[in-house]
Phi, psi and omega in degrees: 000163182273143176210159177254127187219159171249147172243095185302323183293332180256351182057050179236154178226132178177175177286140178227165168270116184248141182302142176295134176281164178216182179275087187288332180225167178297342181254014178279147175239130176263133186228149169264123181283129178269310180202157181225130178281152177250133179225181181299327178300315179300318181293323178292323175296320179288343172270002177064032173286326174197192186113118186238119177296160174297157177304131179087359180243146176261005178225160178234119173290130186279173169097124177229354177256101191238159162221127185224166179238131181295132175261313178203164183215147177291166185294344180248023182271005178079220189274003182289130184222158180308136180096343180293134175274140182215154167245137181260128178296155192263310189269142178240148189291155171286172182253016180281118182297342180272355180277100185293328178298308181294321181292338178269006181079016178240069181295346174291347175250028180304134180272333192267338188079006181271011177292164169244157178224125183295127180082001183229306189217108170076007179206139180295149182267203192251002182277065181215164183293325178218150177223164175221149178199165177291143184302330184292346179262004183257144178238120181296146178232129179299149181300331181295344181258019183303322184280342183236000185300338179295346179276355183301309185298311177296331177292334180299337178299312178291320183295319177297319179300316182290327174299318178292318180298319179300321178294321179292328179294338179296344176291342177250098191300337179285349178259323178051045176076008184271123180276345185303130179089351176295142176265112187246142176241124178257129177258114177111131182251024173280186181303319181294319178293315181293319176295323175297318178298318178297316180295319179294319178293319179298332178275358176096013179279153169274114192245131167240145180232131178250129178212166187282345182290157182294167186294340180261014179294159179303332178298326178297319178295321179298314180296320178297321181298322182271003178086023178250187182233133177255136178230130178274127178289352176289338182243338182227133176284161179296321178298319178297316180299315181293325176294323179293323179292332176086314177216128175239118181273333186211129171249126178250105184275122178220032183257339177068022179229135188289321187300305179295327180297313182286335172297316179291319180299321181293335182263006183292145183258189183299140174063012186276165180235147180229127181245119173270128172239341184273155176239094184287161174290175184276350181271160174070046179299137184287151175270097185237154174266093184300324180295318180295319179295317180298317178298318181295316180300317182288308188286341180252011177055043183273156176240128176238125181221154174247151181219138180215147180057191183198153174266179181301324181300321179289324177297315181293323176295323179295318178299314181296316181292322179299322175298320178294320179300314182296325179289317186273319186225064187301322182291329178285312181302315182282337181281352179292328177275108185252344182223129177235126182231154176283161180302321181295334181262001184297324180305320178295320180293334183271347186240007175242156180303139182293144175239152181071212183253297185230130174257136180232137175266119179274124184240309186284000000 
């Protein structure tokens, strides 16, 4: 069958003939891949910044944002049946018995770094005509989300962050984990930022989003539709925006650049929370006053946290929230996918600067 892979040793990207998967165990599920999302991680792998093939292979099948349809399932695969839509979780646990995160089924909190990630590190991804996996790694998706279900995995970034934020809100007993009424600022208008804005609005937050696109960009219409505010960083600095808002309870960073992130962190107010989701490159270190930021975090009871990957709770929350988005703001939810390409054309989409908001590779 056809799959898209990178060969790091040869620095090549292209379609390959990849072995057909099968029902290797009684709990295996065989799936037909419908579509796979493209993100910055995929592009960085295609630039050979990282990406590790499985042991014994000289290539890595790409893709970790998937939507697939069950073809068949082993007798111990549970309720999965042909025709069922599913999203496959990405990270798998390390085998170190001392890793309490992995042993507790929360490989997103792996201590050792010995985990594998499909399409990223040590395991083939989903950009193939068919895939197979153990039932415990699959998350059901309602048929009504067939056109947008590929957004579940990137949405888990925001959902895990909000699960963490709710726990942090418990430190203030008058809030009891309730996000409603929080004033939130989202940094970045890419898919992760826009999905974060949708999740925050669905939770009842007052949302503003700052991005580099001009004030008349389609993102402005999206924010207006969901009852949020769009601000172009071409005309307003982040410090100016935060000063205008008066109080920011939560900053959700989805820009992947250190300079704007630390500008926002420096302007954070009392009792506020800051969530890092981006992984910036090593170049362009920001010019920051570390002492001033440290004083502010301590004296203002601030919380700063980073979040990566996601557990089943975040995947299930993403499926539920995506359904809410489609009900409340269907044109926004469906408008996030702006580019659809065939598998044969995927190498070009992965090696050229992104256009629009979200690119999806159509396979099934």
